[in-house]
C-alpha positions as CSV (number, residue, x, y, z in Angstrom):
1,M,43.4,-17.6,28.3
2,A,40.2,-19.4,27.6
3,A,38.9,-18.5,31.1
4,A,39.6,-14.8,30.5
5,E,37.7,-14.9,27.2
6,R,34.8,-16.8,28.9
7,F,34.5,-14.3,31.8
8,G,35.0,-11.2,29.6
9,Y,37.3,-8.4,30.4
10,P,38.7,-7.0,32.7
11,V,40.0,-9.9,34.7
12,V,42.4,-10.5,37.6
13,L,45.3,-13.0,37.4
14,K,46.8,-14.6,40.5
15,V,49.8,-16.9,40.6
16,A,49.1,-20.4,41.9
17,A,51.9,-21.9,44.0
18,E,51.8,-24.2,46.9
19,G,53.5,-22.7,50.0
20,L,53.2,-19.1,48.8
21,G,51.9,-16.8,51.5
22,H,50.5,-13.4,50.3
23,K,50.6,-13.4,46.5
24,S,50.2,-9.6,46.3
25,D,53.3,-9.1,48.5
26,I,55.5,-10.6,45.8
27,G,53.8,-9.2,42.7
28,G,51.8,-12.4,42.1
29,V,48.5,-10.6,41.4
30,K,47.6,-8.4,38.4
31,L,44.4,-6.4,38.3
32,G,42.3,-4.9,35.5
33,L,43.7,-6.9,32.6
34,A,41.9,-5.7,29.5
35,D,42.8,-8.2,26.8
36,G,44.6,-11.4,25.8
37,H,47.9,-9.6,25.4
38,E,47.8,-8.2,28.9
39,V,46.8,-11.6,30.3
40,R,49.8,-13.3,28.6
41,K,52.2,-10.6,29.8
42,A,50.8,-10.7,33.3
43,Y,51.1,-14.5,33.4
44,R,54.8,-14.3,32.6
45,E,55.3,-11.6,35.3
46,V,53.4,-13.4,38.1
47,V,55.2,-16.7,37.4
48,A,58.6,-15.0,37.4
49,A,57.7,-13.3,40.7
50,V,57.6,-16.6,42.6
51,P,60.5,-16.9,45.0
52,E,63.3,-19.4,44.5
53,G,62.4,-22.7,46.0
54,I,58.7,-22.4,45.3
55,E,57.3,-23.8,42.1
56,A,54.4,-22.0,40.3
57,S,51.8,-24.4,39.1
58,G,50.0,-21.9,36.9
59,A,47.7,-19.0,37.6
60,L,44.0,-18.4,38.5
61,V,41.9,-16.1,36.4
62,Q,38.9,-14.3,37.9
63,P,36.5,-11.7,36.7
64,Q,37.4,-8.2,37.9
65,R,34.7,-6.9,40.1
66,P,33.5,-3.3,39.7
67,K,34.8,-0.8,42.2
68,G,32.9,-1.0,45.5
69,V,31.8,-4.6,45.2
70,W,32.9,-6.6,48.2
71,N,34.3,-10.1,48.1
72,C,33.4,-12.2,51.1
73,W,34.6,-15.6,52.1
74,S,33.3,-17.3,55.2
75,A,33.5,-14.7,58.1
76,W,36.2,-12.6,56.4
77,C,35.4,-9.8,54.0
78,A,37.6,-7.5,51.9
79,T,36.7,-4.4,50.1
80,P,38.6,-3.2,47.1
81,A,41.0,-0.3,47.8
82,G,39.3,3.0,47.4
83,A,35.8,1.7,47.8
């Protein structure tokens, strides 16, 4: 919660769990969270989405980038949908 307040809204929440492949495939990513209520609700949802046998260790909070801003890591880049 403190990270979301520090970044400012909107934010993205991603479940943190060792051994979990694609977080978005299981509902482990929530986008465009506009306030603390949405962040708390999203946290419960992403943790509950973790499959049996895998333990969630928490969640990562990141600032939501404006539409059209690319995120790049190393040699791999992804553009937001609709950009």
